[in-house]
Every structure is written in structure tokens, then in C-alpha cells.
N, C-alpha and C positions, 0 to 999 in steps of 0.2 A: 402661498407659494406650493407650487408643483417641481416635480423633479423631471427630467428627460424620458427616463426609464419608466414612468407613470403611465406613458401611452406608447411609446416604441421602443424597441431595439434590434441593431444589425445582426438581427440572426444568420444570414445567408453570408456577410462578410465575415462574422467573426467563425461561423461554422467552418470555413474551409482552413483557418489557422487553427482553429483547436484541434481538428484533425490530423494536421503535421505534426502540433504539440504533442499529441497524445501518443503516437508513437515514438518518441525518444522524448519524455519528460526530463529525464537525467541530462540531456544535451540542451534543452531548449528552454528548462526551467529549472537550472542546477541549483538556486537557492532553496526549494523544498524536496530536492531529493538527496539532502547530505544524511537524511536517517529514514528508515523506514516508518510510513505511517500508512492508514489504511484510508481507500477510496480518495485517496488526493485528488482533488478537482483541479482544473486547468487555468494557469495563470491568464492566459487571453482570455477566458471569458470572465473571470473576475475583475481585470484591470476593466474590461467594457461596462460591466456591473457597478463598478464604482465610480467610473466616470458619470453613467447615466443615473447615480444615487446622489450624485454630490454637485454635479453644474446646475447652472441657472437654465431653467426651462426651455429657454429660448436656443438653446445651445444644441448642437447636434454630436451625438456620441460618437459614429464613426469620424467623423473629420476631425475630432480631438484624439484620436487613438494611440497616434504617433507624437502627440505633445510632450514636452519633457515635464510639464507641471500641469498638475489641477486646480482646483479651488482651493486657494492656500488659506489656511487656519482652520478648516471644517475636520470635523473629528469624526472617524468612522471607528464602529467597534466590532469585534467579532466574538461573541461569547462560546463559540466553540472552534477554536481556531488550530486546533488539530495540529498539521503540519505546516501552519502559516501563511497560507497562499492569500488569503485577504489581507493580511496584515502586510506582506511585503508589498502586494500590489498598491496598496492604498499608500504606503511610505514610499514607493518611488513615484509618486504622482505628486509627492510632495504635502501629503494629508498628515495630520497627527491621528496616530491611532493607539486603539486599546484593544489590547487580545487576551482570552482569559480561555482556560479550560481546567477541566476537575482533574485531567489526568495529568501526572509528574514527568512521565516523558513526553508529552507533548509541549510543555512548557519549556522544559529543558533544550530540547530540540531546537525552538524557535528562537530561544534565545542564542543559540549557537550559529544557528543561519544567518541572523542579523547582525553577528560581531562581526566587525573586521579586524583583522591579522593580517601583518606582511606576509603573502607568502614564502617569502625568503626565512621569516622566522622559523615556520611550520616544515620548511625543508630541512632547516639546522637542526631541530630537535628529533626528526625524522633518522635524521644522519647518524647521530649521536647513539639512537638506538638500534640502528643497523650494525654498528662498530661493537656496542656491549651486551646486545641483548640477541638480535637474530641468529648468531651462530648457536646461542643455547636451544633455539626454537629447530632450526635449518636443520641440526643434527638428528632429528626425529624423523625427517623428511629426506632421508637419503637413501639412495640402493645402490646395489653391485650388478653392473650388467652382465651377460652372457660371456663376454668378451673381457671381463674383469674390468672395466672401467666403472670409475663412479660415477653418479648421476643423481638429479636432483628428482623428486616425487612429483610430480603435478597432482595426482588423486590415488586415493586406496578404494576398492570397491569391496562392498561388504554384501552379505544377505543375511536376513534373518533366518533363525534355526529354531522350529518346534520340535517336540519328542511325543511320539505318538505312546499311546497305552503300553506297547510291547517292548518300550525303552529304545526305540529306532528314531536317530535323529535325521530330520528332512529339510531341507532348504527351503525356503520360500520364494522359488523361480515360477513366473510364468512362462518364462521363454530362457534358452541359454544364449540366444544373442543380445549382449549385453553394450554392443556401442554398436551405432552405426551412422552414417553420417544424415544430415537434416532432409537431404534431398538426396534419398539413396536410388532411385532410378539413375541419377546422372554419376553416382559414387556409389556401384553396390557392394564395393567391399565392406567388411564388417568383421567384427571381432568375435566369437565362440567361445563359452567355455564348455568343454568335455563332460558329460554328465555321469562319465566312468572314473576318469583320474585326473580331473579338475585342472586339465592343463590347458594352455590359451591358444588358438590358433587362426587364422583367418580364413572365412572362406565368404560366400554372396549373403545379403543379407536375407534374402529369402528362400534359399535354401532349403530342403524337407530332408533331404539324404547326403548329411555329412559323415565324414570318416576323419578321426582324430588323428594324426600323425604321430604322435607319441605312442597310443596305447591300440591303435586300430579299431577301435569303438566305433561302430556303426549307429547312428540315431537321428533323429528328427529334432534338430535345435529349437524348432519352433513350438515345441510342446514341453513344458516344465511341469513339476509336480501340482503346481496352483492353476484352478481353475476358479474364478471370482472369489467366494470367500470358502471355499475349501481347498484341502491338499491331500494328494493321494500318496499312499504309501509304497513302499515297494511290493506288496500283494495288489495293489491297484485297490484298497479300501478306500472309501474317502473318509475325512475327517473336517470337521467345522474348525478353522483355524481359532477362532476366539477360544473355543473349548479346551484347545491342546494350550494355550497361553495362561487361561486363566487358572488353571491348575498349579501353574509354577508362582514361586514368589520372585518379586521384580521383572522388570522389564526382559523382553525377549533375549536370547544369547545371540551372538552375530558371528560369522566366520570370515576371514580374510579370503578372497579369492583371485584378486588380480589387482594389477597396479598399473598405472600409466606414468612412465619416468621422460624426462627430457633430457637425451644427450646432449654431449659437449657440442654436437655440430648442430645444436636447435631443433634436431628430428625429436617426434613423439613414438614411444615405443610402450606397446603393451606387454606386459606379461604375466607369468604366475607369482606367485609370493615367493621367496626361497627364504631358506632357514633365516639367513641373517636379517629378513624382513621381519619374520617374527620374534626375534632377539631383539632386534630394535625397538619392538610395540613393548614387549616383556620388559625393558629397561626403563619405557616410559610411564609403568605401571608402577614399577618399583620406587624410582624417584617420586612421582607423584604420592605414593604412600608416606614417602619420608618428607615431604613438604606441606602435607596437610594443614597443620598448625601454621604456617608460615604465608600461604599463598590467598591471596583474597577469592575465594571461591564460594558460588552461590550456595547457601543451604537454606533454601525456600520452597514451601510444600506447594503443589500445584492445586489451587481450589476446583472444586467440583462448578461446572457451568456448561452453557450451551458449546462453547467453542474449545472447550478442554476435556470434555468428558470421553472423547475420542481414544484421545491419547491415555487416559487414566484407566480406560479399558484396556489397555495393551500395559496394565502395571507400572506406567508412569506415575511416580506419586511427587518427585522432587525436581525443580527445573535442573538440577545437576545431572538426572538422568538422560538428559538431550545430547548429551555428551559422553565420547568416550574417553579412555583416559589419556590419551596424547593429546587430545583437543582440550579437555580441561586444564593440563599439564600447560602446555604452550599458552593457551590463555590466559591463565593465571599468571605465569612469568611476563607475558607482555602488560599485562592491567596493573601488575607490581611495578614495572618499569614505569610505565606511564605517571603514575600515582606519586612517582618522586620528583616530577616536574616543578619547580618551584613556582614558576609563573603560571598562575591561575588562568587566564585567558589561552595561553596555550595548551596547559593542562586539560581543559576541558574540551577544546576543539579536537585533541585527539583521544579523550574518552569519547565523544561520539563517536567518532570514527570508530574503535575498538567495539561500540554499541552494535554500530549498524554491521560490522565484520561479524559478528556473531551470525547473522541470519544466514549468510552463506559457509557457516564452518561450526554444523551440527549434524549430528544423526538423523535427523528430519531431510536432509537434502538430498536430490537424486541426481542422475546424469542426463542429461537434454541430450546428450550425443556430437557428432564432432559437426563442424560447419555452423556453429552457433555456440551461444556463452555455454560452457560447459555445465555450470553448476545451475540446478534447478533448486531454489532457495526455499527456505522453511515455509513461507506465506505465499507460496505460489497458488495455492487453493483457498487462500483466506481463511484455512482452518488449519488445526494443528494433526494434521493426517500421518499417522506412523507409516514410514517408508519401509518396503519390504527387501529392497535393495538398494540401500543407504551408499550415497558417495561423502566420501571424506576428503576434503578439499587441503590443498597443503596454505595454512595459516597466514604464515608469512609472505608468500608467493615468489614466483620466478619470473623472470622476463617473460614468460609465456604465459600467465595465471591470470586467471578473472575471479572476482569475488574474494581477494586475498586482501589482508592490510596494506601490503602497498598497492596494489592496485586500485583500490578502493580509496586510498590516500591523492592520487591522482584525477580517479575521475570523479570523484564526489568533493570530497574535501577543498582540494585546490579549485575546481572548477566551482564550486560554490563563494568562495573568496574572492577569485576572479570577478565573478558577476556581480558581485558588490560594487567593485572599481568600476565596472563600466555594463550597466544594466541594457539590456537590449529587447527589442521585441521581434517576432517575424513577421516577415512583410514578403506576399508573393510576388514574385518575378513575373509580370503580365505577359511581358514580351517573349518568354521560353517556349518553346514549341512544346515541350511538356512541362506541366505544373512543377515549380520548382519555388523555394522560399530561400530566404537570404536574412542574415542576424541585421536588424537595424537599431543601431546607439538610441537611447531614448535618455537623454540628460547625461547628468554627471554622476559622482561616483554615490552610492548610496549610503547616506551617511547619518545614522539614527543615535539619539539620545535613549539607549535603553534603562527603565526606570521601574521602580517595584512599587511606588506610592504616588497617589494622584497629586500630593502636594508637589513632587518634583516634577511630576508631568505639565502641571502647569508655567513651570519655570522656563521649560524650552520650546523652543518654535518648533524643533524638531524631535520633538519626543515620542518614545514608543513604549507605552505602558503595558508592562509584561506581567501576567499575574496568573494564581494557581487557586482554584477553589471552584466553589458551586456560582454559575454564574446567577442563579436565582437569588443571589445576593452580592451586589457587585458594590466595591468601595469608593463609588462616585456619585455626584451630586443628579438629583433630580435635571431633567432638561439641558444635558451637557453634551448630548450626542448629535450630530446631524444626520448619521447615516448608520444602520446596523446591516454587516453584510456578513452572511456565513452559510455554511454546509451542515445542518444537523446532522448526528449519527443518525446511523441505521435504524430502521422502527424494530427490525426483529433478528437478521441473520449474523451480524459481524457486532461482537462485544468487544469494545477495544481495550477496556482494561485486562479481560482473562486473557488477549493476547499480548498485550504489552508487559505483562508480567513477566515475559521470557526476557524481556532488557531490563526488567526492575529488578530482579533477581541479583542482576549482576551489579547495576548502578544503584541502587539503594544502600546498600551498604558501606560504599566509598564517597557518595554524596550526602548522608543524612547528615554530617556535621555542617555543611556550606548552607543547605535548602532545608527547612523542616518540614517540608512537603515530600522528601524521599525519608522520613522516617518511619512510616507507616508499614505494616506487615505487607502490605498489599500496593499495586497500583491504581485500586479500586477504592470508592468513596461513597458515602451517601449522598443521593440525587444524582447518580448518572442517568444521563437519558438514553437509555439501552434496554430492552423490556421485549420480550413474547407479546406479553400482552398489552393490545392497544390502548386500553384505559390508562394502565400504570405508563406509558409512553407518553400518550397525550399529557397526563398530568405534569410528569415533570417537566414536559417540553414548555407546557403552557407556562408554568411556573417562571422559566426563563424568559419567553414570549412576554409575560407581565413584567418583569424587571426589564426588558427594552423597551415596554410602553413607559416606565416610569423615567427612563434616562435619556429617552427619545425627545427633540424639540417637537413643538407644536405641528410643524411641518416636515420634520423627519420621516425618514422612511424605512422600514425594514425589508430587506429582501435576501431571500434565500433559495438555494437550489434544493429539487428534491424529486424523486420518481420512484414507483414502487408498483409492483406486477398484481396487486389484490386491491379493491376497493375498501377494506380496512384501514389500509395504511395511508389511504387519502383521507380517511375520515377521521384517522386520529390529527392528520394536520389541520382540518377544518376545525376538530375542537380546541385544540391547543392554541391556535390563534383567536376563535372567538372568547377564549374565555378570558384571554390577556387583554382584551377590549380594542384590540385592532382588528382591521379587516382588509380583504383581500381587493386588490384595485386592478393588478394587471397581471397576464400571465404568457412568457416568451418562452419557446422550446429552442436549444442548442445544445450541441455536441457536449456529451458528460463525460467519457472517459474511456481509455483504449480500448477496441470493440474485441482484439483478441484476447484478452485477459482470461484466464482458465473460465472463471465463474460464466463468462458471457459465452465462449466457444463453444461450451457444455450445454448450452440452451438452444431450443427451436427456434424461439423467437425473442431475442435479446433484445435489451433496452439499451440503445446506443444515445439516448437522449436524457436529458434534466429539463424541468420546466422551471425558471426563473421565475416565482413567487413574489409577488411586490405588495407590502400591506402598509397600512397608514393607519392614523387616530381617527380621521373625519374624513367620511366620503357621502358624495349624493346617491344616495338610495332611491329605488322605485318596487314597490310590491308587487309581485305578479310570480306567475308559474314560468317554468322553464321545460322546452322540450327537448326529446335527445334530437329530433330534425334540427332544432334551431341550433344546437350546440355543434352539429354535425356542421351547419353553413359556416359558422366563424372558425371552426378546426382548417378547414379546407383553406381559409386563406393562408395559415401558415404552413399547412402541408405543401403547398403548391409554391411558396416561397422557397424551404427547403427542398424540394425536389428539382425545382428550377436552378437551385445552387451544386447541384450533384447529389445531395443527400440521399441515400435508399434507406426507405422506411419499413422497418417491420411491423406488424399489426400493433404488435406491443408500442412501438413507438408512438403510433397513430393515438392509441387508447392513452398513453401518458398525456399528449398534447390537450386530448380531449377532456380527461379529468383534470388539469390544472384549470381549462375554461371553464369547466364548470364550478370549480372554486370561488372565480370570479363573480359570475353568473349569480351562484348561489348568493353572494354577498351583496350584488346591486339589486336583487329582487329579494331581499330578505327571507331567504328557505329558512324555514325551521332545521333541526338535526335531522328529523326522519325524512323530510322528503331531499334534503342533500343526500342523505344515506341512499336512498330510493335511487335519486339520479346516477350516483355512483356506480352502484350494483346494476342498472341495467347497463352502463356504458361496458364494464369487464365482463357481464352475463352475456350480451348480445353477442351473437355469431358472427365471426370475420366476415362474413360474405354480405351479412345483411349491413355492417356499418361501411362497409366497403361502396354499397351502393348509396349510401345515405352522404359517403364524401365526395360522392358525383355530382352533388348539388351546386348552385353556383354560391360564390361567396359571400357571407354578409358584408353590407356598407360598413356597420358599426361594430368593428373588432374589438372585444374586452381587451 
């Protein structure tokens, strides 16, 4: 038996929906935005994949996209469940689902995403916390305005300080313009810090000739002491910043230079910190010192790794170092209160919220400016990049806050629980003059029975088995799965467990009693599929795919998404699939993730597409050679389809499409590894102009 996805996929129709979803994942797929996870793929794409991988062959994927149910009774496995996208989409279709991840944070957040809790119960718990704990936190986020009125503080602005060899302290400012609008040409007013007296005043965002109204100092606010990786002292001598940092013990010092307050009238006011503001921070330091042994604070070393060494290079050695004293105190008070909740489901839901709140409340955050979400969170660049001018957010939040405990309660936690009660899909409003979308309900409440053992999984029609561990050793029987639908970890750049340790440092100590997988020293484990070395990556991924081969039924399919910018990434996928006993049968291109994410906007030729690779146990093969021109012809058909749907493709996107087709042709023609490597190398080494001329050929009739 074959499945629809083996020969077709509605790329053009899905691409439009995926594009819309990618801009606001937290609104259109709130189920998977309950907590941070990396490289979250799009729910619309995985819904279509799941349909194509589980329906009978004569059925059409797109015509069933808005159906309330899929093929009842069939089982879908995701061995790299991450944020749970594939699990949630399969469960929405009424399928039985098995999800496994080696990372404890993933296992915890997927359980939380799929757990139904009445929103009224969560509202009640939040109100209790607001009454007895919020005042203890908010007293540290208060200020006195110049007119004497009290006000809440939205943000504190800090700058790192380095000391030169002659003992002078220099702030790491690249510019003294510290706040401007997201669209400054429309709203040119900006806030500037005086480089002499450190008072705060307003001027144009692009002024090069400012004068401080307090001390009359004239200066160019566009020019600070920092240029690139160097800082200039008062004599104009340049110093390499890392050299000045490495001579000191501990992370760099910080200086508070401004704050943004919320007046009683709801207006935002920028001001320099007063003596009272410094006294409040000092009080937080003293209170923290007195409560060190009582509060559940992190005490976990930062291990060396690809995504952590940048922070370690700034002398950050413990995850506690990512927070200042006020943040540690307030987080500790909040976590202590949450852990006192007796109801386990409510406690863990708010614990998940607390963990997600950490992302926006640490000293690696920065200010995005006015007219947009103010807080640029810790993982905006997918790395742990030390911030030279960090932003301290109000942890509890105000009526005008973003990235706070109370704002995320409504925008993340409640939205996820509401989605469980009424799932929906994006649907295009075809008659509208301008492309727009609506939320179209699909079926009733998403009510799954979450279990931890396979024996319990077989006892419920709506069971979802959530596992933690190495997916190369799954505790499920042979030939028990109809389809494997997944998105493997990155080949090289993002090491999930190195980053997730940030959350694990807080969650591990408080969850170890309930979940044994939180009892380890880190969130990492042997068998992780994340390596710089393509051989190691291929071997570990191949071990998981080999296990997928074991648990798949004879006619089952393994479908996974992938893209990479280098041939060795694709060759590692070839090696992993070939070693498992599976083989490629189809490749379909579709929208991958948001194109404006920081890693993409910093790339000249960003990859905006994933290739959906389809694999099976047995296929018909015909030995023979494959030419680049032949691949160009079959690639052209997919390119034309996507461009006709409005997708603008970069050269990198086109190479991704061709590389996916190359893997399928390699399988069909029984090419060996060296021949496949040569073909992939040719695709990525051929000049864009030459590839462009190949793509102008007529589409091939028989497309893989």
C-alpha cells in the first residue's frame, strides 16, 4: 500500500497558509508556543504531512485538510518531538500518537501543551499569587517621578563596564541613542544619554550634534566608545574588549543608566535613575543575600559547548550569572510560591509559564525600541550572545508590559488552553481584495489521554504516549507504527541541550522528585543527534532511523523535514537513511519558518524552504546515472509551482529543492555514496548563474 505523500503534496496551497502562520506562530498555533523551543516547524505543514502519510492512496491531501478527523486508529510516531508540533497535529486528526525526545525540557513542555485545564482554574491561581506574592515583587519595580508621584517601572537600562589597564572604567556603548521608534523616519523622537553627565533627554534619532539640556555638553550621540570588538578609552586608545574582560574574575560589571516608568495616566516616561532607584536595587541585593538558602535558585555550571562558549568567554560560569540580584530574588519568590500549589496540573502549568518567562527576564535581553515588542529575548539570535546594553524587564508585569509573567499568562498559557478546547486552522479569504486569513474550527476539543507506558497506550483510543529518552531504543513493539513524522535536530549550528540548560537549571531541582529525567546534572544525554562532525551526526541519526525501520509497518512511511546550505549536511542525511534500511521515495518543498528571524535576515541568500523527504522500506529501483541537467528539469517543476503561488525563491532555496530531488534520484538509480556526494557537491558548487540557466529548461514529465 502507498500513501498520498509518496507521489504528491499540495505545496502551493500549504505554502500560503504556512507563510501567514510563520509571522505569528503564537497566535495561529498557540499550542506549540507555550514555551521556548528551537526551530519550531509550522503546524499547517505538519498537518498536511500527517494527512498525506496516513490516508489511503486514493485520497487527496488538500481536500481533507479542513476535515475534523483523519484515518482513525492509525499510529504516528515522532522520535524528535521538540515542541510537539507533529504530536499535536496528529492528535487533532484523531490519530494515536507517540512522541519521544531525549531532552527533558521538550518532554515537559509537550505534556503541558496537551494537558487540558479549565482556564478559570488557572485564573484563580494567578489571582492568589497576585494577592500574596506580586506585592513582594513589584516593590522592587517602583520609582518616584520628578513630580513626586509613585510609578511602576517597565524597564531598566543597563550597560556593561570594562576597566582599562590604567584603571579607568569605560561603558560599552556603540551609540548614546538608546531608544528610538521601530519606524524612526515616521516618528523621529528618540531618547539619548548624555555622554558627560549621564542625564536622559530627547532629540532626533539621527542627530549628530546634540546638546545636553542639563550640563550643556555638546557631542555626537551616534558615536560611542565601542566600535566592533574594540573600545576606546578617554585618550582615544583602542582596546580589544575580550582582553579587558578576561583579566577580571566573574562576568563584567553593569551600570544602571536609565529607566522607563509608567505614570498613573498610562504614559511612558524615560528618566535617569535617582538615588531612590539605586537604594531599591541595593535593598534587593541585601534581601537576596538573606534568603539564599530558602529560595529555589539555580546553581548549575555552564558546560563548554558550541552555543555556550561565547557566554563563557565573558566569564559567565554559572547559569545564575545570567540574572542580576533583583531578577534572582523576584524569580526565586515567584518560583517558591508556584511550588506551593497543591494541585499538580495547575502547579506544572504555572511552572511551565515561569520557565518561559525566564527567556524575557535576564541580563542577556535587549531593547527593541518603541512601536514593537520592547524586549528582545535571550534566544533572539539562537545563541547565548552576551548583551553589552542589556534590558531588565518587569518580571511580574504592568498593564502595558510584554514578556512578563502576567502578559505571558494571557498570551501563551491561556491561549494554548483555549486552543485545546477549540482547535482551528488558517483558511484564506479568497474573495477579499487583499490576501487575508480566518480561523476555521476543525473538530471538537483536543482531548488526549497522556500516558507514559506502551501498555497504557494500547488501552485508550485517544492515547498519546509521551516518552523521554534516546529514540534509538524505543519501548514499543515491532511493526506497531503507521507513519513516522518528524523534524530532526540541526546538523551543526544549534545544540538544543546546551541552550535548554538555561531552563533546566531552574526546573531540574524542583521537578526531579516527580520525573526521573530531571535528576541529571544537565539536560544533555548520550545519544543526542547534534554534532559538528557530519559522520557523528549521521551515525546517531541513522540509529534513530534504524529504530524507526523496526517499529514501522511494512507499508509505513518515514517523513521528515530538512534543509541545509552545504553538501555535507545533505550527505549526512543520505548516510543516515541508507544505513537504516530505508530509502528515499519523494521530496516536496514547502515554507519552513519565519523569514524575518535574526539568523535569516543576517544572511544574503536565506533558506526559507524545507524539503519534505519521504522514505519507505521497499521501493522499485532502476540502476543508472543522474546528470545535473536532469535534476534541473525535475526541480523546475517544483520551482514553477511555488513561484506561481507567489513564493519568491532565493538561489539557496533552489539548491535546497534540487538537493532533495537528488536524494530521491540517488535512491531510484541506486547510486553509491561517492556518486551521491559528487552530485550534491556539484549542486552547491555550481555558480548561481549556471544553475539559473539549467532551471529554464522544460519541466520533466516524470518528477520524483
